[in-house]
N, CA, C and O atoms as a Maestro MAE file, in Angstrom:
{
 s_m_m2io_version
 :::
 2.0.0
}

f_m_ct {
 s_m_title
 :::
 protein
 m_atom[328] {
  # First column is atom index #
  i_m_mmod_type
  r_m_x_coord
  r_m_y_coord
  r_m_z_coord
  i_m_residue_number
  s_m_chain_name
  s_m_pdb_residue_name
  s_m_pdb_atom_name
  i_m_atomic_number
  :::
  1 25 3.684 -29.144 -23.009 1 A "MET " " N  " 7
  2 3 4.505 -27.167 -23.395 1 A "MET " " CA " 6
  3 2 5.182 -27.851 -23.577 1 A "MET " " C  " 6
  4 15 5.316 -27.718 -24.793 1 A "MET " " O  " 8
  5 25 6.245 -29.096 -23.105 2 A "ARG " " N  " 7
  6 3 7.613 -29.015 -23.797 2 A "ARG " " CA " 6
  7 2 7.308 -29.184 -26.078 2 A "ARG " " C  " 6
  8 15 7.868 -28.736 -27.078 2 A "ARG " " O  " 8
  9 25 6.374 -29.894 -25.839 3 A "ARG " " N  " 7
  10 3 6.365 -29.206 -27.469 3 A "ARG " " CA " 6
  11 2 6.086 -27.455 -28.337 3 A "ARG " " C  " 6
  12 15 6.439 -26.857 -29.353 3 A "ARG " " O  " 8
  13 25 5.262 -27.259 -27.163 4 A "ILE " " N  " 7
  14 3 4.665 -26.153 -27.647 4 A "ILE " " CA " 6
  15 2 5.946 -24.838 -27.610 4 A "ILE " " C  " 6
  16 15 6.204 -23.862 -28.315 4 A "ILE " " O  " 8
  17 25 6.645 -25.591 -26.116 5 A "ILE " " N  " 7
  18 3 8.259 -23.924 -26.491 5 A "ILE " " CA " 6
  19 2 8.657 -24.358 -27.254 5 A "ILE " " C  " 6
  20 15 8.471 -23.515 -28.132 5 A "ILE " " O  " 8
  21 25 9.574 -25.837 -28.080 6 A "HIS " " N  " 7
  22 3 9.024 -26.221 -29.329 6 A "HIS " " CA " 6
  23 2 9.147 -25.323 -30.504 6 A "HIS " " C  " 6
  24 15 10.089 -24.676 -30.960 6 A "HIS " " O  " 8
  25 25 8.244 -25.437 -30.759 7 A "HIS " " N  " 7
  26 3 7.552 -24.869 -31.543 7 A "HIS " " CA " 6
  27 2 7.395 -23.939 -31.827 7 A "HIS " " C  " 6
  28 15 6.830 -23.753 -32.905 7 A "HIS " " O  " 8
  29 25 7.913 -22.544 -30.811 8 A "LEU " " N  " 7
  30 3 7.652 -21.324 -30.864 8 A "LEU " " CA " 6
  31 2 9.446 -21.357 -31.557 8 A "LEU " " C  " 6
  32 15 9.932 -20.723 -32.494 8 A "LEU " " O  " 8
  33 25 10.158 -22.533 -30.476 9 A "ARG " " N  " 7
  34 3 11.458 -21.653 -30.622 9 A "ARG " " CA " 6
  35 2 11.849 -22.046 -32.989 9 A "ARG " " C  " 6
  36 15 12.575 -21.331 -33.679 9 A "ARG " " O  " 8
  37 25 11.441 -22.703 -33.256 10 A "ARG " " N  " 7
  38 3 11.334 -23.054 -34.757 10 A "ARG " " CA " 6
  39 2 10.667 -21.593 -35.542 10 A "ARG " " C  " 6
  40 15 11.022 -21.041 -36.584 10 A "ARG " " O  " 8
  41 25 9.565 -21.248 -34.569 11 A "GLN " " N  " 7
  42 3 9.444 -19.532 -35.691 11 A "GLN " " CA " 6
  43 2 9.406 -18.414 -35.675 11 A "GLN " " C  " 6
  44 15 8.874 -17.745 -34.788 11 A "GLN " " O  " 8
  45 25 10.107 -17.886 -36.903 12 A "PRO " " N  " 7
  46 3 10.809 -16.735 -37.144 12 A "PRO " " CA " 6
  47 2 10.693 -15.783 -35.986 12 A "PRO " " C  " 6
  48 15 9.731 -15.707 -35.222 12 A "PRO " " O  " 8
  49 25 12.320 -14.724 -35.935 13 A "GLU " " N  " 7
  50 3 11.775 -13.703 -34.867 13 A "GLU " " CA " 6
  51 2 10.431 -12.815 -34.849 13 A "GLU " " C  " 6
  52 15 9.582 -12.550 -33.997 13 A "GLU " " O  " 8
  53 25 10.669 -12.449 -36.337 14 A "GLU " " N  " 7
  54 3 9.207 -11.212 -36.364 14 A "GLU " " CA " 6
  55 2 7.824 -12.667 -35.578 14 A "GLU " " C  " 6
  56 15 6.737 -12.319 -35.116 14 A "GLU " " O  " 8
  57 25 8.156 -13.724 -35.618 15 A "THR " " N  " 7
  58 3 6.680 -14.248 -35.361 15 A "THR " " CA " 6
  59 2 6.775 -14.231 -33.960 15 A "THR " " C  " 6
  60 15 5.698 -14.059 -33.389 15 A "THR " " O  " 8
  61 25 8.169 -14.416 -32.960 16 A "LYS " " N  " 7
  62 3 8.472 -14.752 -31.709 16 A "LYS " " CA " 6
  63 2 7.845 -13.756 -31.268 16 A "LYS " " C  " 6
  64 15 7.013 -13.954 -30.381 16 A "LYS " " O  " 8
  65 25 8.052 -12.539 -31.720 17 A "ARG " " N  " 7
  66 3 8.037 -11.180 -30.898 17 A "ARG " " CA " 6
  67 2 6.204 -10.610 -31.091 17 A "ARG " " C  " 6
  68 15 5.490 -10.306 -30.136 17 A "ARG " " O  " 8
  69 25 5.996 -10.600 -31.798 18 A "HIS " " N  " 7
  70 3 4.380 -11.310 -32.557 18 A "HIS " " CA " 6
  71 2 3.927 -11.566 -31.427 18 A "HIS " " C  " 6
  72 15 3.315 -10.638 -30.897 18 A "HIS " " O  " 8
  73 25 4.051 -12.949 -30.601 19 A "ILE " " N  " 7
  74 3 4.092 -13.454 -30.510 19 A "ILE " " CA " 6
  75 2 3.835 -12.670 -28.011 19 A "ILE " " C  " 6
  76 15 2.910 -12.309 -27.284 19 A "ILE " " O  " 8
  77 25 4.483 -12.758 -27.963 20 A "LEU " " N  " 7
  78 3 5.517 -12.380 -27.042 20 A "LEU " " CA " 6
  79 2 4.237 -10.399 -26.462 20 A "LEU " " C  " 6
  80 15 4.011 -9.973 -25.330 20 A "LEU " " O  " 8
  81 25 3.935 -10.007 -27.374 21 A "HIS " " N  " 7
  82 3 3.884 -8.592 -27.528 21 A "HIS " " CA " 6
  83 2 2.466 -9.247 -27.212 21 A "HIS " " C  " 6
  84 15 1.628 -8.521 -27.746 21 A "HIS " " O  " 8
  85 25 2.063 -9.942 -26.792 22 A "ILE " " N  " 7
  86 3 0.172 -10.084 -26.936 22 A "ILE " " CA " 6
  87 2 0.013 -11.169 -25.765 22 A "ILE " " C  " 6
  88 15 -1.067 -11.636 -25.401 22 A "ILE " " O  " 8
  89 25 1.133 -11.454 -25.296 23 A "VAL " " N  " 7
  90 3 1.123 -11.935 -23.952 23 A "VAL " " CA " 6
  91 2 1.429 -11.043 -23.358 23 A "VAL " " C  " 6
  92 15 0.893 -10.850 -22.267 23 A "VAL " " O  " 8
  93 25 2.197 -10.352 -23.747 24 A "THR " " N  " 7
  94 3 2.664 -8.804 -22.417 24 A "THR " " CA " 6
  95 2 1.207 -8.108 -22.334 24 A "THR " " C  " 6
  96 15 0.556 -8.050 -21.291 24 A "THR " " O  " 8
  97 25 0.713 -7.497 -23.800 25 A "ILE " " N  " 7
  98 3 -0.668 -6.872 -23.096 25 A "ILE " " CA " 6
  99 2 -2.034 -8.037 -22.345 25 A "ILE " " C  " 6
  100 15 -3.046 -7.851 -21.670 25 A "ILE " " O  " 8
  101 25 -1.626 -8.734 -22.687 26 A "VAL " " N  " 7
  102 3 -2.799 -9.762 -22.018 26 A "VAL " " CA " 6
  103 2 -2.325 -9.785 -21.084 26 A "VAL " " C  " 6
  104 15 -2.959 -8.797 -20.714 26 A "VAL " " O  " 8
  105 25 -1.343 -10.158 -19.697 27 A "PHE " " N  " 7
  106 3 -1.104 -9.754 -18.538 27 A "PHE " " CA " 6
  107 2 -0.851 -9.044 -17.771 27 A "PHE " " C  " 6
  108 15 -0.847 -9.183 -16.548 27 A "PHE " " O  " 8
  109 25 -0.355 -7.315 -19.028 28 A "GLY " " N  " 7
  110 3 -0.577 -6.122 -18.472 28 A "GLY " " CA " 6
  111 2 -2.541 -5.701 -18.285 28 A "GLY " " C  " 6
  112 15 -2.795 -5.016 -17.294 28 A "GLY " " O  " 8
  113 25 -3.548 -6.030 -19.022 29 A "ILE " " N  " 7
  114 3 -4.379 -6.139 -18.295 29 A "ILE " " CA " 6
  115 2 -4.946 -7.317 -17.550 29 A "ILE " " C  " 6
  116 15 -5.329 -7.372 -16.381 29 A "ILE " " O  " 8
  117 25 -4.923 -8.021 -18.251 30 A "ILE " " N  " 7
  118 3 -4.813 -8.824 -16.298 30 A "ILE " " CA " 6
  119 2 -4.466 -8.572 -15.016 30 A "ILE " " C  " 6
  120 15 -5.121 -8.947 -14.044 30 A "ILE " " O  " 8
  121 25 -3.007 -7.674 -14.956 31 A "LEU " " N  " 7
  122 3 -2.829 -6.984 -14.323 31 A "LEU " " CA " 6
  123 2 -3.872 -5.561 -14.071 31 A "LEU " " C  " 6
  124 15 -4.570 -5.840 -13.096 31 A "LEU " " O  " 8
  125 25 -4.129 -4.552 -14.441 32 A "PHE " " N  " 7
  126 3 -4.818 -3.919 -14.714 32 A "PHE " " CA " 6
  127 2 -5.985 -3.993 -13.804 32 A "PHE " " C  " 6
  128 15 -6.239 -3.339 -12.792 32 A "PHE " " O  " 8
  129 25 -6.671 -4.989 -14.431 33 A "SER " " N  " 7
  130 3 -8.314 -5.362 -13.835 33 A "SER " " CA " 6
  131 2 -7.972 -5.165 -12.707 33 A "SER " " C  " 6
  132 15 -8.255 -4.081 -12.195 33 A "SER " " O  " 8
  133 25 -7.048 -6.445 -11.756 34 A "LEU " " N  " 7
  134 3 -7.155 -7.007 -11.020 34 A "LEU " " CA " 6
  135 2 -6.393 -5.390 -9.973 34 A "LEU " " C  " 6
  136 15 -6.809 -5.289 -8.819 34 A "LEU " " O  " 8
  137 25 -5.956 -4.927 -10.185 35 A "TRP " " N  " 7
  138 3 -5.629 -3.941 -9.449 35 A "TRP " " CA " 6
  139 2 -6.498 -2.870 -9.473 35 A "TRP " " C  " 6
  140 15 -6.536 -2.182 -8.453 35 A "TRP " " O  " 8
  141 25 -7.484 -2.451 -10.770 36 A "VAL " " N  " 7
  142 3 -9.418 -1.715 -10.804 36 A "VAL " " CA " 6
  143 2 -9.199 -1.636 -9.905 36 A "VAL " " C  " 6
  144 15 -8.639 -0.733 -9.284 36 A "VAL " " O  " 8
  145 25 -9.950 -3.431 -9.344 37 A "TYR " " N  " 7
  146 3 -11.075 -4.679 -8.516 37 A "TYR " " CA " 6
  147 2 -10.181 -3.864 -7.355 37 A "TYR " " C  " 6
  148 15 -10.426 -2.681 -7.119 37 A "TYR " " O  " 8
  149 25 -9.527 -4.316 -6.920 38 A "SER " " N  " 7
  150 3 -8.603 -4.446 -5.407 38 A "SER " " CA " 6
  151 2 -8.858 -2.127 -4.779 38 A "SER " " C  " 6
  152 15 -8.887 -1.942 -3.563 38 A "SER " " O  " 8
  153 25 -8.987 -0.873 -5.683 39 A "LEU " " N  " 7
  154 3 -8.726 0.014 -5.827 39 A "LEU " " CA " 6
  155 2 -10.708 0.334 -5.788 39 A "LEU " " C  " 6
  156 15 -11.190 1.200 -5.058 39 A "LEU " " O  " 8
  157 25 -11.330 -0.315 -6.460 40 A "GLY " " N  " 7
  158 3 -13.262 -0.130 -5.654 40 A "GLY " " CA " 6
  159 2 -12.931 -0.575 -3.859 40 A "GLY " " C  " 6
  160 15 -12.852 0.270 -2.967 40 A "GLY " " O  " 8
  161 25 -12.770 -2.155 -3.644 41 A "VAL " " N  " 7
  162 3 -12.207 -1.950 -2.617 41 A "VAL " " CA " 6
  163 2 -11.838 -1.414 -1.736 41 A "VAL " " C  " 6
  164 15 -12.299 -1.464 -0.596 41 A "VAL " " O  " 8
  165 25 -10.551 -0.550 -2.289 42 A "ASN " " N  " 7
  166 3 -10.840 0.162 -0.630 42 A "ASN " " CA " 6
  167 2 -10.976 1.106 -0.696 42 A "ASN " " C  " 6
  168 15 -10.390 1.686 0.218 42 A "ASN " " O  " 8
  169 25 -11.685 1.991 -1.586 43 A "PHE " " N  " 7
  170 3 -12.608 3.161 -2.045 43 A "PHE " " CA " 6
  171 2 -13.287 2.811 -0.667 43 A "PHE " " C  " 6
  172 15 -13.313 3.147 0.517 43 A "PHE " " O  " 8
  173 25 -13.854 1.866 -1.631 44 A "SER " " N  " 7
  174 3 -15.352 1.422 -0.451 44 A "SER " " CA " 6
  175 2 -15.003 1.496 1.110 44 A "SER " " C  " 6
  176 15 -15.764 1.989 1.943 44 A "SER " " O  " 8
  177 25 -13.654 0.900 1.417 45 A "GLU " " N  " 7
  178 3 -13.085 0.860 1.998 45 A "GLU " " CA " 6
  179 2 -13.215 2.011 2.711 45 A "GLU " " C  " 6
  180 15 -14.277 2.460 3.140 45 A "GLU " " O  " 8
  181 25 -12.142 2.483 2.835 46 A "MET " " N  " 7
  182 3 -11.909 3.706 3.156 46 A "MET " " CA " 6
  183 2 -12.918 5.321 3.544 46 A "MET " " C  " 6
  184 15 -12.646 6.320 4.210 46 A "MET " " O  " 8
  185 25 -14.215 4.873 2.685 47 A "THR " " N  " 7
  186 3 -15.036 6.000 2.938 47 A "THR " " CA " 6
  187 2 -15.851 5.102 4.122 47 A "THR " " C  " 6
  188 15 -17.034 5.353 4.350 47 A "THR " " O  " 8
  189 25 -15.441 4.496 4.540 48 A "ALA " " N  " 7
  190 3 -15.974 4.041 6.219 48 A "ALA " " CA " 6
  191 2 -15.817 3.855 6.919 48 A "ALA " " C  " 6
  192 15 -16.538 3.553 7.870 48 A "ALA " " O  " 8
  193 25 -14.279 3.983 6.745 49 A "GLU " " N  " 7
  194 3 -13.488 5.094 8.086 49 A "GLU " " CA " 6
  195 2 -13.990 6.331 7.858 49 A "GLU " " C  " 6
  196 15 -15.073 6.701 8.309 49 A "GLU " " O  " 8
  197 25 -13.413 6.865 7.317 50 A "VAL " " N  " 7
  198 3 -13.306 8.458 6.362 50 A "VAL " " CA " 6
  199 2 -15.003 9.487 6.985 50 A "VAL " " C  " 6
  200 15 -15.047 10.651 7.385 50 A "VAL " " O  " 8
  201 25 -16.075 8.557 6.846 51 A "LYS " " N  " 7
  202 3 -17.532 8.244 7.655 51 A "LYS " " CA " 6
  203 2 -16.876 9.072 9.362 51 A "LYS " " C  " 6
  204 15 -16.970 10.171 9.908 51 A "LYS " " O  " 8
  205 25 -16.147 7.573 9.687 52 A "GLU " " N  " 7
  206 3 -16.114 7.209 11.195 52 A "GLU " " CA " 6
  207 2 -14.825 8.679 11.896 52 A "GLU " " C  " 6
  208 15 -14.986 9.227 12.986 52 A "GLU " " O  " 8
  209 25 -13.800 8.961 11.030 53 A "ASN " " N  " 7
  210 3 -12.667 9.687 11.906 53 A "ASN " " CA " 6
  211 2 -12.771 10.674 10.988 53 A "ASN " " C  " 6
  212 15 -12.015 10.848 10.033 53 A "ASN " " O  " 8
  213 25 -13.733 11.329 11.294 54 A "ASP " " N  " 7
  214 3 -13.452 11.958 10.014 54 A "ASP " " CA " 6
  215 2 -13.257 13.492 10.946 54 A "ASP " " C  " 6
  216 15 -12.687 14.496 10.518 54 A "ASP " " O  " 8
  217 25 -13.775 13.365 12.050 55 A "GLU " " N  " 7
  218 3 -12.953 14.717 12.980 55 A "GLU " " CA " 6
  219 2 -11.252 14.226 13.562 55 A "GLU " " C  " 6
  220 15 -10.559 14.583 14.515 55 A "GLU " " O  " 8
  221 25 -11.085 13.356 12.565 56 A "LEU " " N  " 7
  222 3 -9.221 12.652 13.546 56 A "LEU " " CA " 6
  223 2 -8.333 12.578 12.216 56 A "LEU " " C  " 6
  224 15 -7.162 12.210 12.127 56 A "LEU " " O  " 8
  225 25 -9.164 13.008 11.237 57 A "ASN " " N  " 7
  226 3 -8.029 12.799 10.068 57 A "ASN " " CA " 6
  227 2 -7.182 14.939 9.817 57 A "ASN " " C  " 6
  228 15 -7.695 15.993 9.442 57 A "ASN " " O  " 8
  229 25 -5.524 14.483 10.367 58 A "PRO " " N  " 7
  230 3 -5.476 15.842 9.085 58 A "PRO " " CA " 6
  231 2 -5.335 16.520 8.669 58 A "PRO " " C  " 6
  232 15 -5.011 17.703 8.775 58 A "PRO " " O  " 8
  233 25 -5.779 15.250 7.551 59 A "LEU " " N  " 7
  234 3 -5.964 16.546 6.037 59 A "LEU " " CA " 6
  235 2 -7.526 16.635 6.091 59 A "LEU " " C  " 6
  236 15 -7.782 17.831 5.951 59 A "LEU " " O  " 8
  237 25 -8.149 16.256 6.164 60 A "SER " " N  " 7
  238 3 -9.251 17.591 6.983 60 A "SER " " CA " 6
  239 2 -9.011 18.517 6.798 60 A "SER " " C  " 6
  240 15 -9.191 19.299 5.864 60 A "SER " " O  " 8
  241 25 -8.162 18.560 8.494 61 A "VAL " " N  " 7
  242 3 -8.760 19.735 8.691 61 A "VAL " " CA " 6
  243 2 -7.208 20.656 7.989 61 A "VAL " " C  " 6
  244 15 -6.595 21.445 8.707 61 A "VAL " " O  " 8
  245 25 -7.028 20.536 7.378 62 A "LEU " " N  " 7
  246 3 -5.494 21.670 6.620 62 A "LEU " " CA " 6
  247 2 -6.324 21.671 5.769 62 A "LEU " " C  " 6
  248 15 -6.710 22.840 5.758 62 A "LEU " " O  " 8
  249 25 -7.053 20.955 4.785 63 A "LYS " " N  " 7
  250 3 -8.315 20.504 4.005 63 A "LYS " " CA " 6
  251 2 -8.646 22.103 3.867 63 A "LYS " " C  " 6
  252 15 -8.225 23.027 3.171 63 A "LYS " " O  " 8
  253 25 -9.774 21.912 5.060 64 A "GLY " " N  " 7
  254 3 -10.100 23.175 5.228 64 A "GLY " " CA " 6
  255 2 -9.208 24.565 6.310 64 A "GLY " " C  " 6
  256 15 -10.016 24.960 7.151 64 A "GLY " " O  " 8
  257 25 -8.803 24.782 6.347 65 A "ASN " " N  " 7
  258 3 -7.408 25.624 6.741 65 A "ASN " " CA " 6
  259 2 -7.226 26.058 5.088 65 A "ASN " " C  " 6
  260 15 -7.394 27.258 4.869 65 A "ASN " " O  " 8
  261 25 -6.938 25.297 4.050 66 A "ILE " " N  " 7
  262 3 -6.735 26.057 3.284 66 A "ILE " " CA " 6
  263 2 -8.235 26.403 2.244 66 A "ILE " " C  " 6
  264 15 -8.221 27.359 1.469 66 A "ILE " " O  " 8
  265 25 -9.158 25.715 2.342 67 A "ILE " " N  " 7
  266 3 -9.951 26.110 2.471 67 A "ILE " " CA " 6
  267 2 -10.469 27.688 2.689 67 A "ILE " " C  " 6
  268 15 -10.856 28.385 1.752 67 A "ILE " " O  " 8
  269 25 -10.394 28.279 4.534 68 A "ASP " " N  " 7
  270 3 -10.281 29.349 4.209 68 A "ASP " " CA " 6
  271 2 -9.786 29.694 4.367 68 A "ASP " " C  " 6
  272 15 -10.096 30.578 5.165 68 A "ASP " " O  " 8
  273 25 -8.119 29.670 3.931 69 A "GLY " " N  " 7
  274 3 -7.287 30.864 3.526 69 A "GLY " " CA " 6
  275 2 -6.964 31.548 2.130 69 A "GLY " " C  " 6
  276 15 -6.384 32.518 1.642 69 A "GLY " " O  " 8
  277 25 -7.838 30.230 1.742 70 A "TYR " " N  " 7
  278 3 -8.348 30.874 -0.022 70 A "TYR " " CA " 6
  279 2 -9.668 32.287 -0.509 70 A "TYR " " C  " 6
  280 15 -9.800 33.319 -1.167 70 A "TYR " " O  " 8
  281 25 -10.418 31.288 0.448 71 A "GLN " " N  " 7
  282 3 -11.705 32.767 0.463 71 A "GLN " " CA " 6
  283 2 -11.248 33.453 1.819 71 A "GLN " " C  " 6
  284 15 -12.057 33.090 2.674 71 A "GLN " " O  " 8
  285 25 -10.649 33.978 2.169 72 A "SER " " N  " 7
  286 3 -9.751 34.847 2.785 72 A "SER " " CA " 6
  287 2 -9.128 35.961 1.536 72 A "SER " " C  " 6
  288 15 -9.139 37.191 1.523 72 A "SER " " O  " 8
  289 25 -8.657 35.081 0.641 73 A "ILE " " N  " 7
  290 3 -8.298 36.419 0.448 73 A "ILE " " CA " 6
  291 2 -8.840 36.652 -1.234 73 A "ILE " " C  " 6
  292 15 -8.163 37.120 -2.149 73 A "ILE " " O  " 8
  293 25 -10.207 36.188 -1.295 74 A "ASN " " N  " 7
  294 3 -11.009 36.524 -2.462 74 A "ASN " " CA " 6
  295 2 -12.368 36.836 -2.108 74 A "ASN " " C  " 6
  296 15 -13.310 36.644 -2.878 74 A "ASN " " O  " 8
  297 25 -12.488 37.358 -0.848 75 A "ASP " " N  " 7
  298 3 -13.849 38.061 0.027 75 A "ASP " " CA " 6
  299 2 -12.955 39.931 0.136 75 A "ASP " " C  " 6
  300 15 -12.109 40.612 0.714 75 A "ASP " " O  " 8
  301 25 -13.688 39.906 -0.612 76 A "PRO " " N  " 7
  302 3 -13.834 41.286 -1.027 76 A "PRO " " CA " 6
  303 2 -13.944 42.951 0.204 76 A "PRO " " C  " 6
  304 15 -13.716 44.160 0.151 76 A "PRO " " O  " 8
  305 25 -14.460 41.867 1.212 77 A "ASP " " N  " 7
  306 3 -14.779 42.859 2.173 77 A "ASP " " CA " 6
  307 2 -13.548 42.971 3.691 77 A "ASP " " C  " 6
  308 15 -13.287 43.553 4.744 77 A "ASP " " O  " 8
  309 25 -13.098 41.762 2.608 78 A "LEU " " N  " 7
  310 3 -11.798 41.405 3.842 78 A "LEU " " CA " 6
  311 2 -9.873 42.329 3.660 78 A "LEU " " C  " 6
  312 15 -8.809 42.172 4.259 78 A "LEU " " O  " 8
  313 25 -10.466 43.503 2.188 79 A "MET " " N  " 7
  314 3 -9.399 44.367 2.046 79 A "MET " " CA " 6
  315 2 -8.599 44.702 3.037 79 A "MET " " C  " 6
  316 15 -9.004 44.897 4.183 79 A "MET " " O  " 8
  317 25 -7.397 44.794 2.672 80 A "LEU " " N  " 7
  318 3 -6.843 45.488 3.972 80 A "LEU " " CA " 6
  319 2 -6.939 46.800 3.813 80 A "LEU " " C  " 6
  320 15 -7.817 47.058 2.990 80 A "LEU " " O  " 8
  321 25 -6.552 47.496 4.131 81 A "PRO " " N  " 7
  322 3 -7.206 48.999 4.285 81 A "PRO " " CA " 6
  323 2 -5.088 49.930 4.134 81 A "PRO " " C  " 6
  324 15 -4.038 49.637 4.705 81 A "PRO " " O  " 8
  325 25 -5.548 51.342 2.782 82 A "GLU " " N  " 7
  326 3 -4.416 51.378 2.063 82 A "GLU " " CA " 6
  327 2 -3.524 52.262 2.613 82 A "GLU " " C  " 6
  328 15 -2.423 52.433 2.090 82 A "GLU " " O  " 8
  :::
 }
 m_bond[327] {
  # First column is bond index #
  i_m_from
  i_m_to
  i_m_order
  :::
  1 1 2 1
  2 2 3 1
  3 3 4 2
  4 3 5 1
  5 5 6 1
  6 6 7 1
  7 7 8 2
  8 7 9 1
  9 9 10 1
  10 10 11 1
  11 11 12 2
  12 11 13 1
  13 13 14 1
  14 14 15 1
  15 15 16 2
  16 15 17 1
  17 17 18 1
  18 18 19 1
  19 19 20 2
  20 19 21 1
  21 21 22 1
  22 22 23 1
  23 23 24 2
  24 23 25 1
  25 25 26 1
  26 26 27 1
  27 27 28 2
  28 27 29 1
  29 29 30 1
  30 30 31 1
  31 31 32 2
  32 31 33 1
  33 33 34 1
  34 34 35 1
  35 35 36 2
  36 35 37 1
  37 37 38 1
  38 38 39 1
  39 39 40 2
  40 39 41 1
  41 41 42 1
  42 42 43 1
  43 43 44 2
  44 43 45 1
  45 45 46 1
  46 46 47 1
  47 47 48 2
  48 47 49 1
  49 49 50 1
  50 50 51 1
  51 51 52 2
  52 51 53 1
  53 53 54 1
  54 54 55 1
  55 55 56 2
  56 55 57 1
  57 57 58 1
  58 58 59 1
  59 59 60 2
  60 59 61 1
  61 61 62 1
  62 62 63 1
  63 63 64 2
  64 63 65 1
  65 65 66 1
  66 66 67 1
  67 67 68 2
  68 67 69 1
  69 69 70 1
  70 70 71 1
  71 71 72 2
  72 71 73 1
  73 73 74 1
  74 74 75 1
  75 75 76 2
  76 75 77 1
  77 77 78 1
  78 78 79 1
  79 79 80 2
  80 79 81 1
  81 81 82 1
  82 82 83 1
  83 83 84 2
  84 83 85 1
  85 85 86 1
  86 86 87 1
  87 87 88 2
  88 87 89 1
  89 89 90 1
  90 90 91 1
  91 91 92 2
  92 91 93 1
  93 93 94 1
  94 94 95 1
  95 95 96 2
  96 95 97 1
  97 97 98 1
  98 98 99 1
  99 99 100 2
  100 99 101 1
  101 101 102 1
  102 102 103 1
  103 103 104 2
  104 103 105 1
  105 105 106 1
  106 106 107 1
  107 107 108 2
  108 107 109 1
  109 109 110 1
  110 110 111 1
  111 111 112 2
  112 111 113 1
  113 113 114 1
  114 114 115 1
  115 115 116 2
  116 115 117 1
  117 117 118 1
  118 118 119 1
  119 119 120 2
  120 119 121 1
  121 121 122 1
  122 122 123 1
  123 123 124 2
  124 123 125 1
  125 125 126 1
  126 126 127 1
  127 127 128 2
  128 127 129 1
  129 129 130 1
  130 130 131 1
  131 131 132 2
  132 131 133 1
  133 133 134 1
  134 134 135 1
  135 135 136 2
  136 135 137 1
  137 137 138 1
  138 138 139 1
  139 139 140 2
  140 139 141 1
  141 141 142 1
  142 142 143 1
  143 143 144 2
  144 143 145 1
  145 145 146 1
  146 146 147 1
  147 147 148 2
  148 147 149 1
  149 149 150 1
  150 150 151 1
  151 151 152 2
  152 151 153 1
  153 153 154 1
  154 154 155 1
  155 155 156 2
  156 155 157 1
  157 157 158 1
  158 158 159 1
  159 159 160 2
  160 159 161 1
  161 161 162 1
  162 162 163 1
  163 163 164 2
  164 163 165 1
  165 165 166 1
  166 166 167 1
  167 167 168 2
  168 167 169 1
  169 169 170 1
  170 170 171 1
  171 171 172 2
  172 171 173 1
  173 173 174 1
  174 174 175 1
  175 175 176 2
  176 175 177 1
  177 177 178 1
  178 178 179 1
  179 179 180 2
  180 179 181 1
  181 181 182 1
  182 182 183 1
  183 183 184 2
  184 183 185 1
  185 185 186 1
  186 186 187 1
  187 187 188 2
  188 187 189 1
  189 189 190 1
  190 190 191 1
  191 191 192 2
  192 191 193 1
  193 193 194 1
  194 194 195 1
  195 195 196 2
  196 195 197 1
  197 197 198 1
  198 198 199 1
  199 199 200 2
  200 199 201 1
  201 201 202 1
  202 202 203 1
  203 203 204 2
  204 203 205 1
  205 205 206 1
  206 206 207 1
  207 207 208 2
  208 207 209 1
  209 209 210 1
  210 210 211 1
  211 211 212 2
  212 211 213 1
  213 213 214 1
  214 214 215 1
  215 215 216 2
  216 215 217 1
  217 217 218 1
  218 218 219 1
  219 219 220 2
  220 219 221 1
  221 221 222 1
  222 222 223 1
  223 223 224 2
  224 223 225 1
  225 225 226 1
  226 226 227 1
  227 227 228 2
  228 227 229 1
  229 229 230 1
  230 230 231 1
  231 231 232 2
  232 231 233 1
  233 233 234 1
  234 234 235 1
  235 235 236 2
  236 235 237 1
  237 237 238 1
  238 238 239 1
  239 239 240 2
  240 239 241 1
  241 241 242 1
  242 242 243 1
  243 243 244 2
  244 243 245 1
  245 245 246 1
  246 246 247 1
  247 247 248 2
  248 247 249 1
  249 249 250 1
  250 250 251 1
  251 251 252 2
  252 251 253 1
  253 253 254 1
  254 254 255 1
  255 255 256 2
  256 255 257 1
  257 257 258 1
  258 258 259 1
  259 259 260 2
  260 259 261 1
  261 261 262 1
  262 262 263 1
  263 263 264 2
  264 263 265 1
  265 265 266 1
  266 266 267 1
  267 267 268 2
  268 267 269 1
  269 269 270 1
  270 270 271 1
  271 271 272 2
  272 271 273 1
  273 273 274 1
  274 274 275 1
  275 275 276 2
  276 275 277 1
  277 277 278 1
  278 278 279 1
  279 279 280 2
  280 279 281 1
  281 281 282 1
  282 282 283 1
  283 283 284 2
  284 283 285 1
  285 285 286 1
  286 286 287 1
  287 287 288 2
  288 287 289 1
  289 289 290 1
  290 290 291 1
  291 291 292 2
  292 291 293 1
  293 293 294 1
  294 294 295 1
  295 295 296 2
  296 295 297 1
  297 297 298 1
  298 298 299 1
  299 299 300 2
  300 299 301 1
  301 301 302 1
  302 302 303 1
  303 303 304 2
  304 303 305 1
  305 305 306 1
  306 306 307 1
  307 307 308 2
  308 307 309 1
  309 309 310 1
  310 310 311 1
  311 311 312 2
  312 311 313 1
  313 313 314 1
  314 314 315 1
  315 315 316 2
  316 315 317 1
  317 317 318 1
  318 318 319 1
  319 319 320 2
  320 319 321 1
  321 321 322 1
  322 322 323 1
  323 323 324 2
  324 323 325 1
  325 325 326 1
  326 326 327 1
  327 327 328 2
  :::
 }
}
């Protein structure tokens, strides 16, 4: 490891920056892939919880209220009298 560090120190600045960019991109790809993997696990757990607790979820009630409100605005049978 010490030999690698000394070898990198002797390189020109442009080569050091190139190596830095490559290492940063590789670590970014690794972190992104771990994040996507954990996201898939979380979503699969979340769908199982939603099926069990659908009635107790306040966001589903809010979603239903928003949908009902939008439908009442767009429904021509419910127009206000002039």
